[in-house]
C-alpha beads as a LAMMPS data file, in Angstrom:
LAMMPS data file: protein, C-alpha beads

231 atoms
230 bonds

1 atom types
1 bond types

-500.0 500.0 xlo xhi
-500.0 500.0 ylo yhi
-500.0 500.0 zlo zhi

Masses

1 110.0

Atoms # bond

1 1 1 -10.090 252.437 449.236
2 1 1 -9.416 255.105 451.933
3 1 1 -7.725 258.636 451.550
4 1 1 -6.070 261.435 453.166
5 1 1 -5.289 264.770 452.345
6 1 1 -1.637 264.923 452.771
7 1 1 1.574 267.508 451.295
8 1 1 5.133 266.818 450.262
9 1 1 8.192 268.043 451.205
10 1 1 11.327 266.394 449.489
11 1 1 10.821 263.069 450.179
12 1 1 8.856 262.803 452.567
13 1 1 4.743 263.559 452.829
14 1 1 2.840 264.624 456.063
15 1 1 -0.579 264.217 456.539
16 1 1 -2.822 267.287 456.705
17 1 1 -3.533 267.965 460.239
18 1 1 -7.161 267.692 460.417
19 1 1 -6.425 264.018 459.060
20 1 1 -4.097 262.824 461.807
21 1 1 -7.065 262.307 463.686
22 1 1 -8.983 259.703 461.869
23 1 1 -5.941 258.091 460.694
24 1 1 -4.289 257.442 463.711
25 1 1 -7.185 257.179 466.496
26 1 1 -9.565 255.590 464.305
27 1 1 -8.105 253.715 461.429
28 1 1 -5.426 252.908 464.241
29 1 1 -2.722 253.234 461.533
30 1 1 0.737 253.095 462.824
31 1 1 4.787 252.696 461.875
32 1 1 4.960 250.256 458.671
33 1 1 1.483 250.908 457.687
34 1 1 0.416 251.828 454.202
35 1 1 -1.957 254.369 453.041
36 1 1 -3.076 256.196 450.114
37 1 1 -3.231 259.751 449.915
38 1 1 -4.045 263.165 447.569
39 1 1 -2.800 266.443 447.529
40 1 1 -5.137 268.462 445.588
41 1 1 -3.031 268.402 442.118
42 1 1 -4.507 265.181 440.668
43 1 1 -2.157 262.557 441.758
44 1 1 -3.007 259.481 443.413
45 1 1 0.018 258.419 446.049
46 1 1 0.714 255.444 448.283
47 1 1 2.718 256.673 451.654
48 1 1 4.379 254.585 454.062
49 1 1 4.042 255.369 457.692
50 1 1 7.843 256.121 459.627
51 1 1 5.945 258.188 462.146
52 1 1 2.696 258.384 463.756
53 1 1 1.130 260.819 467.032
54 1 1 -1.894 262.274 467.434
55 1 1 -0.639 265.030 466.051
56 1 1 1.293 264.086 463.118
57 1 1 1.517 261.560 460.860
58 1 1 4.683 261.439 457.708
59 1 1 6.814 259.267 456.103
60 1 1 7.692 258.191 452.481
61 1 1 5.844 257.833 449.560
62 1 1 5.901 256.925 445.669
63 1 1 3.524 258.475 443.269
64 1 1 0.615 255.771 442.097
65 1 1 -1.497 257.638 439.087
66 1 1 -1.018 261.154 438.017
67 1 1 -4.504 261.745 436.714
68 1 1 -6.025 259.888 439.241
69 1 1 -10.174 259.690 438.881
70 1 1 -9.504 262.819 436.196
71 1 1 -12.060 264.374 433.998
72 1 1 -11.832 265.211 430.700
73 1 1 -13.021 268.241 431.173
74 1 1 -12.867 271.889 432.501
75 1 1 -16.048 272.986 433.956
76 1 1 -16.530 276.180 436.133
77 1 1 -20.266 276.868 437.329
78 1 1 -20.852 280.584 438.529
79 1 1 -23.912 280.083 440.986
80 1 1 -26.054 282.151 442.921
81 1 1 -25.951 280.652 446.883
82 1 1 -29.440 280.058 447.786
83 1 1 -31.395 281.123 450.947
84 1 1 -31.569 277.107 452.258
85 1 1 -27.214 276.650 452.535
86 1 1 -28.417 273.251 452.878
87 1 1 -29.593 273.208 449.248
88 1 1 -26.291 275.315 447.688
89 1 1 -24.016 272.726 449.870
90 1 1 -25.786 269.623 448.501
91 1 1 -24.991 271.175 445.088
92 1 1 -21.557 271.063 445.904
93 1 1 -21.630 267.721 446.985
94 1 1 -23.052 266.458 444.121
95 1 1 -21.036 268.253 441.554
96 1 1 -17.517 267.294 443.315
97 1 1 -18.664 263.988 442.994
98 1 1 -19.408 264.383 439.308
99 1 1 -16.099 266.013 438.566
100 1 1 -16.315 270.152 438.488
101 1 1 -13.204 272.154 438.437
102 1 1 -14.223 275.480 440.215
103 1 1 -17.434 277.128 441.629
104 1 1 -17.942 280.593 441.793
105 1 1 -20.472 281.840 444.540
106 1 1 -22.133 285.224 442.521
107 1 1 -23.807 287.673 444.711
108 1 1 -27.058 288.658 442.247
109 1 1 -29.793 291.728 442.016
110 1 1 -32.287 289.050 443.358
111 1 1 -29.837 287.157 445.488
112 1 1 -31.246 286.320 449.150
113 1 1 -28.549 285.350 450.499
114 1 1 -25.513 287.770 449.950
115 1 1 -22.848 286.074 452.846
116 1 1 -21.700 282.582 452.769
117 1 1 -18.466 280.810 454.455
118 1 1 -16.419 279.552 451.584
119 1 1 -14.193 277.559 454.151
120 1 1 -17.558 275.703 455.161
121 1 1 -17.908 274.677 451.215
122 1 1 -14.220 273.623 450.336
123 1 1 -14.582 271.139 453.741
124 1 1 -17.782 269.555 451.419
125 1 1 -15.671 270.011 448.375
126 1 1 -12.563 267.673 450.343
127 1 1 -14.812 265.374 452.074
128 1 1 -16.571 264.757 448.611
129 1 1 -13.263 264.396 446.807
130 1 1 -12.005 261.897 448.891
131 1 1 -15.435 259.876 448.658
132 1 1 -15.655 259.727 444.956
133 1 1 -12.067 259.275 444.455
134 1 1 -10.499 262.004 442.901
135 1 1 -6.807 263.192 442.873
136 1 1 -7.556 267.008 441.984
137 1 1 -9.310 269.035 444.396
138 1 1 -11.953 271.444 443.232
139 1 1 -11.568 275.449 443.631
140 1 1 -14.025 277.119 446.074
141 1 1 -13.685 280.911 444.570
142 1 1 -14.570 284.010 447.437
143 1 1 -18.300 285.206 446.380
144 1 1 -18.477 288.161 444.160
145 1 1 -21.456 290.137 443.043
146 1 1 -22.430 289.156 439.172
147 1 1 -20.983 292.379 437.499
148 1 1 -17.385 291.318 438.983
149 1 1 -17.920 288.109 437.334
150 1 1 -18.915 288.933 434.503
151 1 1 -15.759 291.418 433.810
152 1 1 -13.458 288.580 434.219
153 1 1 -12.227 286.995 430.727
154 1 1 -13.962 283.218 429.968
155 1 1 -13.573 281.320 426.736
156 1 1 -16.903 279.703 426.906
157 1 1 -19.491 281.449 428.960
158 1 1 -23.091 280.096 429.231
159 1 1 -26.031 281.831 431.036
160 1 1 -29.359 279.205 431.595
161 1 1 -31.866 281.583 432.618
162 1 1 -35.676 281.969 432.706
163 1 1 -36.600 284.705 430.232
164 1 1 -38.343 283.851 427.103
165 1 1 -36.323 284.360 423.919
166 1 1 -33.763 282.040 421.743
167 1 1 -31.759 279.515 423.592
168 1 1 -29.828 276.442 422.687
169 1 1 -29.415 273.605 425.111
170 1 1 -26.637 272.981 427.113
171 1 1 -25.754 269.814 425.234
172 1 1 -25.300 271.429 421.934
173 1 1 -22.633 273.729 422.740
174 1 1 -20.645 271.541 424.663
175 1 1 -16.983 271.270 423.713
176 1 1 -14.350 268.987 425.483
177 1 1 -11.465 271.052 424.226
178 1 1 -13.001 273.791 425.741
179 1 1 -13.532 274.671 429.650
180 1 1 -17.104 275.889 429.914
181 1 1 -18.586 278.541 432.501
182 1 1 -22.065 277.787 432.838
183 1 1 -24.126 280.653 435.134
184 1 1 -26.906 279.719 437.153
185 1 1 -29.082 282.435 438.969
186 1 1 -30.406 282.930 442.209
187 1 1 -34.214 281.827 443.293
188 1 1 -35.846 284.999 441.562
189 1 1 -33.805 284.399 438.422
190 1 1 -31.166 286.568 436.956
191 1 1 -32.380 290.101 436.637
192 1 1 -33.532 291.579 432.587
193 1 1 -30.114 293.958 433.560
194 1 1 -27.735 291.051 434.161
195 1 1 -28.887 289.232 431.709
196 1 1 -28.330 291.899 428.973
197 1 1 -25.168 292.134 430.712
198 1 1 -23.792 288.436 430.393
199 1 1 -24.860 288.748 426.604
200 1 1 -23.138 292.003 425.647
201 1 1 -20.314 290.216 427.133
202 1 1 -20.302 287.684 424.756
203 1 1 -22.098 284.868 426.754
204 1 1 -24.470 282.585 425.101
205 1 1 -27.761 281.524 426.458
206 1 1 -28.833 277.970 427.331
207 1 1 -31.625 276.324 428.717
208 1 1 -31.729 272.921 430.985
209 1 1 -34.919 271.466 429.971
210 1 1 -38.802 271.847 429.647
211 1 1 -39.195 272.714 433.659
212 1 1 -38.468 275.757 436.097
213 1 1 -35.750 273.897 437.631
214 1 1 -34.573 275.380 441.666
215 1 1 -31.094 277.090 441.501
216 1 1 -29.139 274.089 443.193
217 1 1 -31.218 271.472 440.761
218 1 1 -30.556 273.597 437.608
219 1 1 -26.641 273.544 438.561
220 1 1 -26.586 269.746 438.927
221 1 1 -28.856 269.109 435.965
222 1 1 -25.994 271.640 434.144
223 1 1 -22.728 269.755 435.861
224 1 1 -24.754 265.711 434.987
225 1 1 -25.085 266.814 431.561
226 1 1 -21.759 267.596 431.011
227 1 1 -20.380 264.478 433.051
228 1 1 -23.143 262.409 430.656
229 1 1 -21.810 264.343 427.384
230 1 1 -18.458 265.108 428.087
231 1 1 -16.888 262.548 430.735

Bonds

1 1 1 2
2 1 2 3
3 1 3 4
4 1 4 5
5 1 5 6
6 1 6 7
7 1 7 8
8 1 8 9
9 1 9 10
10 1 10 11
11 1 11 12
12 1 12 13
13 1 13 14
14 1 14 15
15 1 15 16
16 1 16 17
17 1 17 18
18 1 18 19
19 1 19 20
20 1 20 21
21 1 21 22
22 1 22 23
23 1 23 24
24 1 24 25
25 1 25 26
26 1 26 27
27 1 27 28
28 1 28 29
29 1 29 30
30 1 30 31
31 1 31 32
32 1 32 33
33 1 33 34
34 1 34 35
35 1 35 36
36 1 36 37
37 1 37 38
38 1 38 39
39 1 39 40
40 1 40 41
41 1 41 42
42 1 42 43
43 1 43 44
44 1 44 45
45 1 45 46
46 1 46 47
47 1 47 48
48 1 48 49
49 1 49 50
50 1 50 51
51 1 51 52
52 1 52 53
53 1 53 54
54 1 54 55
55 1 55 56
56 1 56 57
57 1 57 58
58 1 58 59
59 1 59 60
60 1 60 61
61 1 61 62
62 1 62 63
63 1 63 64
64 1 64 65
65 1 65 66
66 1 66 67
67 1 67 68
68 1 68 69
69 1 69 70
70 1 70 71
71 1 71 72
72 1 72 73
73 1 73 74
74 1 74 75
75 1 75 76
76 1 76 77
77 1 77 78
78 1 78 79
79 1 79 80
80 1 80 81
81 1 81 82
82 1 82 83
83 1 83 84
84 1 84 85
85 1 85 86
86 1 86 87
87 1 87 88
88 1 88 89
89 1 89 90
90 1 90 91
91 1 91 92
92 1 92 93
93 1 93 94
94 1 94 95
95 1 95 96
96 1 96 97
97 1 97 98
98 1 98 99
99 1 99 100
100 1 100 101
101 1 101 102
102 1 102 103
103 1 103 104
104 1 104 105
105 1 105 106
106 1 106 107
107 1 107 108
108 1 108 109
109 1 109 110
110 1 110 111
111 1 111 112
112 1 112 113
113 1 113 114
114 1 114 115
115 1 115 116
116 1 116 117
117 1 117 118
118 1 118 119
119 1 119 120
120 1 120 121
121 1 121 122
122 1 122 123
123 1 123 124
124 1 124 125
125 1 125 126
126 1 126 127
127 1 127 128
128 1 128 129
129 1 129 130
130 1 130 131
131 1 131 132
132 1 132 133
133 1 133 134
134 1 134 135
135 1 135 136
136 1 136 137
137 1 137 138
138 1 138 139
139 1 139 140
140 1 140 141
141 1 141 142
142 1 142 143
143 1 143 144
144 1 144 145
145 1 145 146
146 1 146 147
147 1 147 148
148 1 148 149
149 1 149 150
150 1 150 151
151 1 151 152
152 1 152 153
153 1 153 154
154 1 154 155
155 1 155 156
156 1 156 157
157 1 157 158
158 1 158 159
159 1 159 160
160 1 160 161
161 1 161 162
162 1 162 163
163 1 163 164
164 1 164 165
165 1 165 166
166 1 166 167
167 1 167 168
168 1 168 169
169 1 169 170
170 1 170 171
171 1 171 172
172 1 172 173
173 1 173 174
174 1 174 175
175 1 175 176
176 1 176 177
177 1 177 178
178 1 178 179
179 1 179 180
180 1 180 181
181 1 181 182
182 1 182 183
183 1 183 184
184 1 184 185
185 1 185 186
186 1 186 187
187 1 187 188
188 1 188 189
189 1 189 190
190 1 190 191
191 1 191 192
192 1 192 193
193 1 193 194
194 1 194 195
195 1 195 196
196 1 196 197
197 1 197 198
198 1 198 199
199 1 199 200
200 1 200 201
201 1 201 202
202 1 202 203
203 1 203 204
204 1 204 205
205 1 205 206
206 1 206 207
207 1 207 208
208 1 208 209
209 1 209 210
210 1 210 211
211 1 211 212
212 1 212 213
213 1 213 214
214 1 214 215
215 1 215 216
216 1 216 217
217 1 217 218
218 1 218 219
219 1 219 220
220 1 220 221
221 1 221 222
222 1 222 223
223 1 223 224
224 1 224 225
225 1 225 226
226 1 226 227
227 1 227 228
228 1 228 229
229 1 229 230
230 1 230 231
């Protein structure tokens, strides 16, 4: 199934401008053809093209499924961007394929990368959403500091860090009924001050196995664990 990103207004749909060329020029869709599209709200729609040009495609539509490709849990990963952006981009792509709700880039004491291009990550999210046949588009929030993130309200806050101490396995603290937020630190791990700040805010310390993992690997292990246990 070929998916497009569209927008709905009244009884008509219109494809996102960035999708039009692929629809018309590459796939050669024209008036009367049917296409499938998503709007990001979780539903799958079937549209019948009534107008097609190099700059615009629109037509009538019907909803096919209200929870297309959905997963039975809500997962937020707050992750420190890696020095090599290819690594974090790989994480984002694969996390979306497995079913993540929100990605929050957090800037930590040991972060080597302080600036990221969220729009680039959002494009990767959209591509992975369509490829993995999902109707809900994961949210990529603006990067924020660790302290800003901790100050926000979280229902089930978990922190995966490398310091010694009592930690639960991720599997042991998962609950499909409660949205989970997992924090993954930078290459140099969270600082002791950040770990203490998280614990003071009610975060539960967890481990992701016996190996020391790279940032993006730890993120993927966390997402895949949730996917396997609750999906």
